[in-house]
C-alpha positions in Angstrom: -3.0 3.9 -10.1 -1.4 5.5 -7.0 -2.2 7.5 -4.0 -1.3 11.1 -3.1 -0.8 11.4 0.7 2.0 13.1 2.5 3.5 10.8 5.1 6.6 11.5 7.1 9.0 8.7 7.0 10.0 7.4 10.4 10.2 10.8 12.1 13.1 11.8 9.7 11.5 14.9 8.3 11.4 13.2 4.8 8.0 13.2 3.4 6.7 10.7 0.7 3.7 12.2 -1.1 3.2 9.7 -3.9 2.5 6.0 -3.0 2.1 3.1 -5.3 1.5 -0.6 -4.9 4.8 -2.3 -5.7 4.7 -5.8 -4.3 2.2 -8.5 -3.5 2.6 -12.1 -2.5 -0.2 -14.6 -2.0 0.1 -17.5 0.3 -2.8 -19.8 -0.5 -1.9 -22.3 2.2 -1.8 -19.7 5.0 -4.8 -17.8 3.3 -3.1 -14.4 3.4 -1.8 -11.8 1.0 1.1 -9.6 1.8 1.5 -6.4 -0.2 3.5 -3.2 0.0 3.1 0.5 -1.0 6.4 2.3 -1.7 6.6 6.1 -1.2 8.3 8.6 -3.3 8.7 12.4 -2.7 6.4 12.9 -5.8 5.3 11.4 -9.1 8.2 13.0 -10.9 10.7 11.2 -8.7 8.9 7.9 -9.4 8.8 8.6 -13.1 12.5 9.4 -13.1 13.2 6.0 -11.7 14.4 7.2 -8.3 14.6 4.7 -5.4 11.6 4.5 -3.2 11.6 5.6 0.4 10.7 2.9 3.0 7.5 1.1 2.3 4.2 0.4 4.1 3.3 -3.2 4.4 0.0 -5.1 4.8 -0.9 -8.7 5.6 -4.5 -9.5 5.2 -6.8 -12.5 4.9 -9.5 -12.8 2.2 -12.3 -11.9 4.7 -10.4 -8.6 5.5 -10.5 -7.9 1.7 -14.2 -8.6 1.5 -13.5 -11.8 -0.5 -14.2 -15.5 0.0 -11.0 -16.5 -1.9 -7.6 -15.1 -2.6 -8.1 -16.1 -6.2 -10.2 -13.0 -6.8 -7.7 -10.5 -5.6 -7.1 -7.5 -8.0 -5.0 -4.5 -7.8 -8.1 -2.4 -7.2 -8.9 -4.7 -4.3 -5.5 -4.0 -2.7 -5.9 -0.3 -3.1 -9.3 -0.4 -1.6 -8.1 -2.5 1.3 -5.2 0.0 2.0 -7.8 2.7 2.5 -9.8 0.7 5.0 -7.4 -1.6 6.8 -4.5 -0.9 9.1 -1.0 -1.6 7.8 1.4 -3.9 9.6 2.1 -1.1 12.1 -1.6 -0.8 13.1 -2.2 2.6 11.3 -4.7 3.1 8.5 -2.5 5.4 6.5 -4.5 5.9 3.3 -8.1 6.4 4.4 -8.0 10.0 3.2 -5.6 9.6 0.3 -6.3 11.1 -3.1 -6.4 8.7 -6.1 -4.1 9.7 -9.0 
């Protein structure tokens, strides 16, 4: 599972077009999950094992994921949340991303 969405990285002129979930960490005491999407120029770069471009991070509570407990979080839940919720920088980057 991944997203196709061209996003310029930090006003550098470099564009990541292929985004995949790479990290998640659940803090049950604080009741949050932190997760990151790493970007690559394209799927071929990812498949070739190239290093990712800077990532986009999220920190959400279960209610923001539409859940009552963090124990029910799935990968699909995090992809859906990334489409609907703003990232740490306040931008909802993946609302119009294409699934691949």
